[in-house]
N, C-alpha and C positions, 0 to 999 in steps of 0.2 A: 556350658560345654566349651572345651578348648578349641581354638581355631586351628585347623589343619593346614599343612603345606599346600594341599590341593585347593583349599579355599583361598589361599594367598595367590596361587598361580593364576595368571591371567587367562581368561577363556580363549583369547587369541593364540595363546601358547599351549592350549590343550587342557587348561584348568576348568573348574566348574563355573558356569556363568552365574551372575547375580540373579537373573530371572530368565525364564524360558517362555513366558507369555508375552506377546507383543504389546506395546503400549497402544492406546487408542489412536486412530487417525488424527492427523493435524488439521482438521477441518472444523474450526471453532463453532460456527453456527449450526452446522449440520447435526451435531450431537443433541441439539436442543429442539429439533423439529418434533412437534407432537400434535396433540388434539387442537391446540389454539390455531395452528396453521391450517389444519384440516377443516375446522369450522368456518374460517373466513374464506378459504378457497371454495368450499362447498356452497357457501352463500352466493358467491359470484356465479358459480355454475347453475345453481337453481334459478338465479335471476335471468339467465340467458343473456347477460350483458357484460362481456369481458372487455369492451372498449371503455377507456376512461372518460370520454367526453359525453357520450350519449348511448342510449340503448333502450331495450324494452323495460327494464327495471333497474336502473343504475344503482350500484351499491357504494360508489365513491370511495373505494379503498385507497386509491392513489392519493386522492385529495386529503383523506384522513391521515395517511402516512406523512404527507408534506406538512400538514398543520401540526401534528404531534411532534415531528422532528424540530420544527421551529420552537415549539413550546418547551421541549426538553432541553435543547442546546442553545437557545437564545438567539437564533438566526431570524432575520427579518423576512427573508424569502427562501423558499426551498422548492426545487423542482425535481421530481423523480424521472429518471431516464432509463434507457435500455441497457446501459453498461457504463462502467467507469471509464473505459476507453472513449466511448462517445462523449462522455461528460468533458473529458480533456479537450477534445476537438471543438466542442461547443464553447467552452471557456475561452480558448484562444481566439476563436472567431468573434466572440462577443467583445474582446479587447482589440479587435481589428488588426490582429497580427497577420503578417503576410510577407511577400518577397521584400528583401532589403532589411528585414528585421532579424535580430538575434534573440533567442530565448535562452536564458541561463538556467542550467539544470545540472544536478550532481551526477557524477559518473557511476554511483551506486543508486539504482532506481529500478524501474521495470520498463521493458521494451515499449510499452504503450505510451510512455512519456515522450520518448524520442519520435515515435511514429506520429503522434499528434502534431508535433512541431513541424516535421517534414511535410506532412500532408497539408499543413496550413501554408506551405510555401516559404517558411522561414528557415533559419539556420540554427541548429543546436550549438550553443557555446557551453562546453563542458567545464564544470567546476569541481575541484577536489573535495574530499570529505575529511573529517577529523575523527576523534575517538567517539563521537556520538553516532557515527556511521551515517550522518546527514551532512548537509552542505557546510563547508568551511567558510566562515565569515570573511577572513582576510583574503582568501583566494577569490571569493565572490567580488569583493570590492576592486581587486586588481584587474578583473576581467570586464568590468562594466565600461562600455564605450558608447560612442554616438549612435552605434547600430542597435544597442540594447533596447528592447521593447518591453520585455516582461521577465519575471523570475518565476520558474516553476519549482516550488519548494516541496520536496517529497518527504513526508513523515515516514521514513522507512522502518520496516520491521516492528511496527507497533508503538513507537514513541517519537515525538517531535524533538528536533535538535534546537539550534539557536534561533527559534522562530521570532522572538521579540526583537532581537537585533536585526534580523534580516528584514522584518517588516519596516523597521525604521530606515534601513538602507534603501528599500524600495521607495518609501515616501520621499526621502532626501533627493533621489535621482529621478523622481517622476516616473517610475516603472510600475507596471501592473504586477500584482503579486497573486499567483494562483497557488493555493495549498492543495497538494494531492494527498488526501487522507485515506486513500484506498486501503492501506494496511493498518490504519489507526483509528477506525470508527470507534467512538466511545472514549477516546483518549483526550487528554487535556494537558495544560502546563500552567502551574501555579493558579489553578482554579478556573482557567479559561478554556472551554472546549476547543479542540482543533476545529479549524474552519472559520474561526472568528478573528483571525489575525490579518488576513489578506483581503483582496478585493472580491475574489471568487474562490470557492473551495469545491473539490470534487470527492466523491466517495464511490466505492465499489461494493456490490453485494454478491459478487461472484463466489463460487463454491469454497474457495480457500480463505475467504475473508471472515472478519469477526462476527458478522451476521450475514446470512445468505438468503437469496431467493433464486438460487441457481445462477442467474445473471441478473443484472440490474445495477442501478447506481443513483446518485443524488448530486445535484448542484445547488450550492447555497451562495447567497450574496446579500449585501445590505443596500445597494444602490438601486433605486426604483427603475431608472432608465436602462441600466445595465441588465437588470432582470427581465425587462420587457424584451430586450434583444435576445437574451438567453431562451426565453419561452418560445419566441418565433423561430429561432434557429434549431431548436430541438425538434420542432414540428416540421412544417413544410415551408417555413419562411414568413408566415403571416400570423396575425392575431386571430383569435376566435371570439365570436360573440357569446352572449349569455346562453344561447341554445347549443353551444359547442360547435357551431359551423364557422368556416373560414370567412374572414372579412378582409378582402384584398384592397379595399378602397383607401385605407390609411397609408399615405405616401411615406410616412416616417417608419413604417413597419413592413417593408417589402424586401425580403432577403431570400437566400437560397438555403432552405432547411434540409435536414438529413434524415427526418423520419425516425427519430430515436425516442419515441414515446414509450413510456412504460404501460403495459396493459394492466387492467384491473385484476387479472389473475395473478400476475407477478406482484402487483401492489398488495394483494391480500396476504401473500406469504411474507413479503417484506415488512408489512405492518405488524404481523404477529411476532416476527423475529426482532423488530426494533424495540418492542416492549420488553424483550428479554436481554437486550444488549448490555445493560449495566451488570446483570448477573453473570453473563458470559465473560465479559472482560474482568469482572471482579474475581471469578474463579481462576482465570489464567494468571492474573497479576499475583494473587496470593500464592499460588503454586510456584511461580517463577521466582519470586523474591524469597520464598522459603529455601529454595534450592541455592540461590545466589548467596544468601547469608550463611548457609551451612558450608559452602565451598570457599568463603572469603578467607579461610585459613590457609589456602594454597596460593602462595605468592606467584607461582609460575603461570597461573591462569589470570589474565587481565580481562576483566569484564568490560563490555561496552559501557561508556559513560551515559547514563540516563539522567538528564537534568532534573526532572521531577518524578521520582519513583511513584508517587501517588497518582500521577497522570498517565503512567505507562499502561497501555491497554493489554500488554502481556503475552502476545502470541509467540514470541521468539526470545531465546536467550543466546546472545552472541558473546563469544569469548575469543581472545587472541593469545597466541603463544610466541615463544622466542623466535621461531623460524618455521618455514613451511614444512620441513621434515617432521618436526615434533608434532605439529598440528595434525598432519595426515595420520601419523602413527597413533597419536592419542585418540583422535575421533574414531578411528577404526577399532581400537581396543575397547573403547566405551560401547560402541555398537555391538561388538562381539559379546559383551557382558549382558546382552539382551535389551539394551536401551535403543530400541527402534520400534517403528510401527509395523503394521501388516505389510505384506508384499506390495510393492509399488509406492509405499510411503517415502517421503523425503524428510524424515523427522530428526535425523542425527547425521551430520555430514560436514566435511570441510567446506568452507564457503567457495573454494575453487570449483566445486561441483554445483554452484548455484546459478549456472547458466546465464540466461538473458537478463539477470539483474545487474550484470557488470558491462560497462560500455564497450569494452574490446571483444566481448563475446557476441555482439550483435553484428552479423556480417552485412546486413543491409545498411548499417551505419559506417562500418569501417571501409566498405567498398563503395559507399555512396550510391546505392542502388536507387532505382526510380520505378514508380508505377506506370510511367508513360514513356513513349518512345524517345522523346526529346531530352530525357534525363532530368526533368523538372523535379525538385527546385534547384538542384546543383548547377544547372545550366542557365537559369534565369539571369538576365543581364544585371538585375538589381542585386544579385547574390554573388557577383564576380569577386567581391572582397573575400569570399570564403574558399576560393579555389585552392589555396595552400594549406587549409586546415587538414590535419591528419588525425584521424580518430583511433588509430591503432594503439595498442598497449604502449605505455611509456609517456602518455600525455599527462597523467595524474599520478604522481609518485606515491602519495599516501594511500590513495584508492588501490593502486597496484599492490602495495605492500600488505595492506589489510586483507585483500583478496587472497594472498598467498598463505598467510599465517593465522587465519581466523576460522573458527568453527561455529556451527549453529545447531541449536537444539530447539525443535518446535515444542511448544507447550500446549498440549491438548486441553480443551476446555472442561474435560471431565476426569482429570487425574484424581485418583484417590490418594489418601495419605500414604497407603502402602506403595503406590506407584512412585510418589515423591521420595519416599524412603529408599526405594530401589535405585532411583536415579542418583541420589546423594551417595549411596553406598558404592555404586559402580564408579562414579567419578573419583571418589576417595581411593578406591582399590587401585585404579589405573594410575592415579597420581603417586600413590605410595610406591608402585613399581617403577615408574618412569623417573620420578624425581627423588628417589631414595628417601622417602619420608617415613 
């Protein structure tokens, strides 16, 4: 059939959209919840033992999750916790980060990263990003000082950036390296799973993540003594004996814990999901790279640089345009073609609408807010060196620029071939109209 003018006309201008059915929600693990999760959760309920350490008939779901995680990804130690946010706080405490310290973190991250640093009493030192949308190596090195204590390296939007080089920089300067793998569970680089490059790594199993238990997270590390601190701090500050009861007598393990234990109910769901993680990320990766390869013929779209496509966990496709105006208009036109999720979904948007992922959109950071009356940690005498730091927009030029002229497409974990075809068709249709192709 010949193509009509109406089919060429963009939907945003009154033409016929490519599709009228919403794409699936951008909630990767949620689409895979099924009988496996139900069976394990029911087993815990039937046992009447939802606490991980002891009960009437413990099922040891959390313990099994931790063991299988280590076996699958090659970690020496793994500890399941209540959330990825709690995991970050525990990791910083385990490295003894506090007042007088700076933690280096990229300006494109999630608010939990900044929150954990501030609540530790330390000062965030923001680092610019590059075309990987992760931490820029040169800017990192230029900002390391005598105050630097740790690097919080966030594997943003599903794929790690220059993790090998940054791990070497951390070793050279004697800095702790925390990998935040919240958005990249199941990812890798050159065959090494994320979480195995640094001293500690954290994961999130919140609803938006590659696998989910609603909330929940994981901490991994390879050092025995560091892991001992992590276990105590995630609990109530003390070790437990073989019966699962506290043992406060050990003077080397007497801390202030935060009660971030994972329950066996959450562990049951996370265990079932973890066994599907490879299939979930594989589905997203295949769909994403099929779209990218089909659109590679459009030079006006510059795709995010992914160092190792085989290790990309796949939940997001990020693209940049010549300027902010064309980015906003292009993404709006693609969305009008039906490339969006159900009402409330954030699946197709300019990255300027990506909220608390950008440093200058976090008012508690830019205004240096505090949880306490005295303004801690900004007012702590050991942090006086940070009094002149300004976190408002303008601090990180590359980050600011990419924020303005980049767009994001979430890749649902159950896209069909027809869905992928529609996405490709919509992008090509808009590109043909906007770039006179």
